[in-house]
C-alpha positions as CSV (number, residue, x, y, z in Angstrom):
1,X,11.4,-3.6,10.3
2,X,15.1,-5.1,11.2
3,X,14.6,-3.7,14.7
4,X,17.4,-6.1,17.0
5,X,15.0,-8.3,19.6
6,X,12.6,-8.8,16.3
7,X,12.6,-12.4,14.9
8,X,11.3,-12.6,11.0
9,X,8.7,-15.9,9.9
10,X,8.6,-16.0,5.9
11,X,5.7,-17.4,4.3
12,X,5.7,-18.6,0.9
13,X,1.1,-18.6,0.5
14,X,-1.7,-16.3,2.1
15,X,-2.8,-19.1,3.4
16,X,0.6,-20.3,5.6
17,X,0.3,-16.8,6.5
18,X,-3.1,-17.4,8.3
19,X,-3.3,-20.6,9.4
20,X,-0.2,-19.0,11.3
21,X,-2.0,-15.9,12.2
22,X,-5.0,-18.0,13.2
23,X,-2.3,-20.5,16.0
24,X,-1.8,-17.7,17.8
25,X,-2.8,-18.4,21.4
26,X,-5.0,-15.3,23.4
27,X,-2.4,-12.1,24.7
28,X,-1.3,-11.9,20.9
29,X,-1.6,-8.6,19.4
30,X,-1.7,-9.1,15.4
31,X,-1.2,-5.8,13.3
32,X,-1.9,-6.3,10.0
33,X,-1.4,-3.3,6.8
34,X,-5.3,-3.3,6.3
35,X,-8.4,-4.7,8.4
36,X,-9.3,-6.3,4.4
37,X,-7.0,-9.2,6.4
38,X,-8.7,-9.5,9.6
39,X,-11.9,-9.8,8.3
40,X,-10.1,-12.8,6.0
41,X,-8.6,-14.5,9.4
42,X,-11.6,-14.2,11.2
43,X,-13.8,-15.5,8.7
44,X,-11.5,-19.2,8.9
45,X,-11.7,-18.7,12.8
46,X,-15.3,-19.0,12.4
47,X,-15.7,-21.5,10.0
48,X,-13.1,-23.7,11.4
49,X,-15.3,-23.4,15.1
50,X,-18.2,-24.3,13.7
51,X,-16.6,-27.0,11.8
52,X,-15.4,-28.1,15.0
53,X,-18.7,-28.0,16.9
54,X,-17.8,-24.8,19.4
55,X,-20.3,-22.5,19.6
56,X,-19.0,-19.7,20.8
57,X,-15.1,-18.1,21.1
58,X,-13.1,-15.3,20.9
59,X,-11.9,-13.5,18.0
60,X,-8.0,-13.0,17.2
61,X,-7.0,-9.6,18.9
62,X,-5.8,-8.0,14.9
63,X,-6.2,-4.0,13.7
64,X,-3.9,-1.7,12.4
65,X,-0.7,0.1,13.9
66,X,-3.1,3.4,13.3
67,X,-6.2,1.4,14.9
68,X,-3.8,0.7,18.0
69,X,-2.5,3.5,19.1
70,X,-6.3,5.2,19.1
71,X,-6.8,2.3,21.3
72,X,-3.8,2.7,23.6
73,X,-4.4,6.7,23.9
74,X,-7.9,6.1,24.8
75,X,-6.0,5.0,27.9
76,X,-4.9,7.8,28.8
77,X,-7.8,9.5,28.6
78,X,-6.3,13.1,27.9
79,X,-8.2,16.1,27.3
80,X,-7.5,16.0,23.8
81,X,-8.7,13.9,20.9
82,X,-7.2,13.4,17.2
83,X,-8.9,15.6,14.7
84,X,-10.7,13.8,12.1
85,X,-10.9,14.1,8.6
86,X,-13.1,16.9,8.4
87,X,-12.5,19.2,11.6
88,X,-9.2,19.3,10.1
89,X,-10.5,20.4,7.0
90,X,-12.4,23.2,8.1
91,X,-9.4,24.7,10.7
92,X,-7.1,24.2,7.4
93,X,-9.9,26.7,6.2
94,X,-10.0,29.0,9.0
95,X,-6.2,28.9,8.7
96,X,-5.4,30.2,5.3
97,X,-8.0,33.0,5.9
98,X,-6.3,34.2,9.1
99,X,-3.2,34.1,6.5
100,X,-2.7,36.5,3.6
101,X,-1.9,34.3,0.8
102,X,0.5,34.6,-2.5
103,X,-0.3,36.0,-5.6
104,X,-2.1,33.6,-7.7
105,X,-3.3,31.1,-5.2
106,X,-6.8,31.5,-4.4
107,X,-7.4,29.1,-0.3
108,X,-9.8,26.4,-1.1
109,X,-11.0,22.6,-0.6
110,X,-7.9,21.5,-2.5
111,X,-5.5,23.8,-1.2
112,X,-6.9,22.6,2.1
113,X,-6.7,18.5,1.7
114,X,-3.0,19.4,0.0
115,X,-2.1,20.9,3.0
116,X,-3.4,18.6,5.2
117,X,-1.8,15.7,3.1
118,X,1.2,17.5,3.1
119,X,2.0,18.3,6.6
120,X,1.0,14.4,7.9
121,X,3.9,13.7,5.5
122,X,6.9,15.7,7.1
123,X,5.5,14.3,10.8
124,X,5.5,11.1,9.5
125,X,8.7,10.8,8.1
126,X,9.9,13.9,10.4
127,X,11.0,16.4,7.9
128,X,12.2,19.3,9.1
129,X,10.8,22.4,8.0
130,X,13.0,25.2,6.2
131,X,15.7,26.4,7.9
132,X,16.2,29.5,6.1
133,X,12.1,30.7,5.3
134,X,13.9,34.2,3.8
135,X,15.3,32.6,1.3
136,X,12.5,30.0,0.3
137,X,9.6,31.3,-1.9
138,X,6.3,33.2,-0.9
139,X,4.3,29.8,-1.3
140,X,6.1,27.9,0.6
141,X,6.8,31.0,3.8
142,X,2.6,31.5,3.6
143,X,2.5,27.3,3.8
144,X,4.4,27.2,7.7
145,X,2.3,30.5,8.1
146,X,-0.8,28.3,8.2
147,X,0.9,25.7,9.5
148,X,1.2,27.0,12.4
149,X,-2.2,28.8,12.4
150,X,-3.8,26.0,12.0
151,X,-1.7,24.3,14.7
152,X,-3.1,26.4,16.9
153,X,-6.5,26.3,16.2
154,X,-6.7,22.5,16.6
155,X,-4.8,23.0,20.3
156,X,-7.1,25.7,21.4
157,X,-9.8,22.8,20.8
158,X,-8.3,20.0,21.8
159,X,-7.2,18.0,19.1
160,X,-4.1,16.9,17.5
161,X,-3.4,15.8,14.1
162,X,-3.3,11.6,14.1
163,X,1.0,11.3,13.4
164,X,1.3,13.3,16.9
165,X,-0.3,10.0,18.4
166,X,3.0,8.3,18.5
167,X,5.1,10.7,19.7
168,X,2.6,11.1,23.1
169,X,2.1,7.3,23.7
170,X,5.6,7.1,23.2
171,X,6.0,9.3,26.6
172,X,3.7,7.9,28.1
173,X,5.1,3.9,27.3
174,X,9.0,5.6,28.7
175,X,6.2,6.6,31.8
176,X,5.1,3.2,31.7
177,X,1.5,4.2,31.6
178,X,0.7,1.7,28.7
179,X,-0.8,-1.7,28.7
180,X,0.8,-3.9,26.2
181,X,-0.4,-7.7,25.2
182,X,2.2,-10.3,25.8
183,X,3.1,-10.7,22.1
184,X,2.8,-8.7,18.8
185,X,2.7,-10.0,15.4
186,X,3.6,-7.1,12.5
187,X,2.0,-8.7,9.8
188,X,4.4,-6.6,6.8
189,X,5.1,-3.5,6.9
190,X,9.3,-4.1,6.3
191,X,9.8,-0.5,5.5
192,X,8.2,1.5,8.6
193,X,7.8,5.1,8.5
194,X,11.0,6.4,10.9
195,X,8.0,7.2,13.2
196,X,6.4,4.1,13.6
197,X,10.2,2.2,13.8
198,X,10.6,4.6,16.7
199,X,7.0,3.2,18.3
200,X,8.1,-0.8,17.5
201,X,12.0,-0.9,18.4
202,X,10.3,1.2,22.0
203,X,7.9,-1.4,22.4
204,X,10.7,-3.9,21.5
205,X,12.6,-3.4,24.0
206,X,9.1,-4.4,26.7
207,X,7.7,-6.9,24.5
208,X,8.5,-9.8,22.0
209,X,7.3,-9.0,18.3
210,X,7.9,-11.5,15.6
211,X,7.4,-10.0,12.1
212,X,5.7,-12.2,9.3
213,X,6.0,-11.6,5.8
214,X,4.7,-13.0,2.7
215,X,7.3,-13.4,-0.3
216,X,6.1,-15.5,-2.7
217,X,7.5,-19.6,-4.2
218,X,11.1,-19.3,-4.7
219,X,11.5,-15.5,-3.7
220,X,14.3,-14.0,-0.7
221,X,13.7,-10.6,1.1
222,X,16.5,-9.3,-1.3
223,X,13.9,-10.3,-4.8
224,X,10.6,-8.8,-4.6
225,X,8.6,-7.1,-1.6
226,X,4.8,-7.0,-1.6
227,X,3.4,-5.1,-0.1
228,X,-1.0,-4.1,-0.2
229,X,-2.0,-1.3,1.2
230,X,-6.0,-0.2,1.8
231,X,-5.7,2.6,-1.5
232,X,-4.5,5.0,-3.4
233,X,-3.4,7.7,-0.7
234,X,-1.8,5.5,0.9
235,X,0.2,3.5,-1.7
236,X,1.8,7.2,-2.5
237,X,2.5,7.7,0.4
238,X,4.4,3.6,0.9
239,X,6.2,5.3,-2.4
240,X,7.5,8.2,-2.1
241,X,9.4,7.0,1.5
242,X,10.9,3.9,-0.6
243,X,12.1,6.7,-3.0
244,X,13.5,8.6,0.1
245,X,14.9,6.4,1.6
246,X,17.0,4.6,-1.5
247,X,18.2,7.7,-2.5
248,X,18.9,9.0,2.0
249,X,20.0,5.9,3.2
250,X,21.6,3.2,0.2
251,X,22.9,6.3,-1.9
252,X,21.2,6.1,-5.4
253,X,20.9,8.5,-7.2
254,X,17.5,10.0,-7.6
255,X,18.5,10.0,-11.6
256,X,18.8,5.8,-11.3
257,X,15.0,5.3,-9.8
258,X,12.0,4.7,-11.6
259,X,8.7,4.6,-10.6
260,X,6.0,2.7,-12.6
261,X,2.4,1.5,-12.2
262,X,-0.5,-0.2,-14.9
263,X,-2.1,2.8,-14.0
264,X,0.6,6.0,-13.4
265,X,-2.1,7.9,-14.9
266,X,-4.3,7.5,-12.4
267,X,-1.5,8.0,-9.7
268,X,0.4,11.4,-11.5
269,X,-1.5,14.2,-9.9
270,X,-1.1,12.8,-6.9
271,X,3.0,11.5,-6.8
272,X,3.1,15.4,-8.3
273,X,2.3,17.4,-5.5
274,X,3.7,14.4,-3.8
275,X,7.2,15.1,-4.3
276,X,6.4,18.6,-5.5
277,X,5.7,19.3,-1.6
278,X,8.4,17.3,-0.4
279,X,11.5,17.5,-3.4
280,X,10.9,21.0,-4.7
281,X,9.7,22.0,-8.4
282,X,10.1,19.1,-10.9
283,X,13.4,19.3,-13.6
284,X,12.7,21.9,-16.1
285,X,15.8,23.2,-19.4
286,X,17.6,24.9,-15.7
287,X,17.4,21.4,-14.4
288,X,16.5,19.5,-10.8
289,X,16.1,16.7,-8.7
290,X,13.7,14.5,-10.5
291,X,11.4,14.2,-13.7
292,X,7.8,13.2,-14.9
293,X,8.1,11.2,-18.2
294,X,5.5,8.6,-18.7
295,X,6.7,7.2,-22.0
296,X,4.7,3.7,-22.9
297,X,3.4,3.0,-19.9
298,X,3.0,-0.8,-18.2
299,X,-0.6,-1.2,-19.9
300,X,0.8,-1.6,-23.3
301,X,4.2,-3.5,-23.5
302,X,3.4,-6.8,-24.8
303,X,4.1,-8.8,-21.8
304,X,1.6,-6.6,-19.6
305,X,-0.9,-7.7,-22.7
306,X,0.1,-11.5,-22.5
307,X,-1.0,-11.9,-19.0
308,X,-4.2,-10.4,-19.4
309,X,-4.7,-13.2,-21.7
310,X,-6.7,-15.9,-19.5
311,X,-8.2,-12.4,-17.9
312,X,-9.4,-12.0,-21.4
313,X,-10.8,-14.9,-22.5
314,X,-12.6,-15.8,-19.0
315,X,-14.4,-11.7,-18.6
316,X,-14.9,-11.6,-22.7
317,X,-17.3,-14.8,-23.0
318,X,-14.5,-17.2,-23.6
319,X,-14.0,-16.6,-26.9
320,X,-12.2,-19.0,-29.2
321,X,-10.3,-16.0,-30.6
322,X,-9.1,-15.4,-27.2
323,X,-8.3,-18.7,-25.6
324,X,-6.2,-19.6,-29.5
325,X,-4.4,-15.9,-28.9
326,X,-4.1,-17.9,-24.6
327,X,-2.5,-20.9,-26.0
328,X,-0.2,-19.0,-29.1
329,X,1.2,-16.8,-26.7
330,X,5.0,-16.9,-26.9
331,X,5.2,-15.6,-23.1
332,X,3.8,-18.7,-22.2
333,X,6.9,-21.1,-22.8
334,X,5.0,-23.6,-21.0
335,X,2.6,-24.6,-24.1
336,X,5.5,-23.5,-26.6
337,X,5.4,-27.2,-27.3
338,X,2.1,-27.7,-27.5
339,X,1.7,-25.3,-30.4
340,X,0.8,-28.3,-32.8
341,X,-2.1,-29.4,-30.5
342,X,-3.5,-25.8,-30.2
343,X,-3.0,-25.5,-33.9
344,X,-5.6,-28.4,-35.0
345,X,-7.9,-27.4,-32.0
346,X,-8.2,-23.9,-33.5
347,X,-8.6,-26.1,-36.9
348,X,-11.2,-28.1,-35.3
349,X,-12.9,-25.4,-33.6
350,X,-12.8,-23.6,-36.4
351,X,-14.5,-26.8,-38.7
352,X,-17.2,-27.3,-36.2
353,X,-18.4,-23.8,-35.8
354,X,-17.5,-23.5,-32.2
355,X,-16.3,-19.1,-31.5
356,X,-16.8,-19.3,-27.6
357,X,-18.3,-20.9,-24.4
358,X,-15.3,-23.2,-22.7
359,X,-18.0,-26.4,-22.9
360,X,-18.3,-25.5,-26.5
361,X,-15.1,-26.4,-27.0
362,X,-14.7,-28.8,-24.5
363,X,-17.1,-30.7,-26.6
364,X,-15.2,-30.5,-29.6
365,X,-12.2,-32.0,-28.7
366,X,-13.8,-34.4,-26.6
367,X,-14.6,-36.1,-30.0
368,X,-11.9,-37.1,-30.6
369,X,-12.3,-36.6,-34.3
370,X,-10.0,-33.5,-35.4
371,X,-8.2,-32.8,-38.6
372,X,-4.3,-34.1,-39.9
373,X,-2.2,-31.1,-39.3
374,X,-1.0,-30.6,-42.6
375,X,2.6,-31.7,-44.5
């Protein structure tokens, strides 16, 4: 988010970021990426108040962007409300039952969930519907017809999909019907979806906005970006948005982009569904815009396995062999100069029969009776 008038404040550590949030005065609304961060900051606020002998305090105003939208919608007293996920699935089922399906399609709850996800994504990222339906496949035509029926059913019940809320709020904001905080602090959200960006730009013309980012030590905004999202579904939405932004706005060809993860297999079904909805079929012998080729997973690479050596030692019962593998790993350069010492430690542990337990391993070294290095 690089809106005019938006101040950007980077932090190298989570502790520094939380300290800044705790310093915010009343009247400031803090938008967090997930409520887990809010609960962490509220806990620190409570502990600091108790340490200072304060018996009562007002918690910082913190919520997610979606949560803020729902609060603002409640101010308008409109004759409608956002449909819950269960209500949406029920109406998708009704819409599919009312629309003849293409061959080999058996509409069920899985189809309802996929259609709901596709509609939410298209609304959130403002992806226009096909212009010439006659040139589309029967499945795309069916999806468009089911979608129109679904929206009609929601409208009859006074319901809207969550992705419609920002457009309702933008209209109310233009008509000065919304109460806004004195200042807004946005944590993260470096790459908002188009409708999120439109909302923040509109609010930024009326109230000051400060965006805080967690960069990590020595990092810059061009080096690395850390984004924490509450579930896999939102992670995949964010990844898809990044791909489209890099391809459309920065002109990077799709074949120059890659997606990887330590457990890519867990994400693959969802990514296949999202990219199929937004870009069509994956590449085959006739060509295509993208393809899914797992190849070696990140978890199988030596670097990743070396990164897990400390965790393996701690969680695996503090085994001697795990500790020595960590100390002698070529990926830990700072330990390289102590390689000979590590080998002497290993020999001492072997001679003393110390096989596991950090305290046991330390006690062997504390005796100072270690074997001399051969040669």
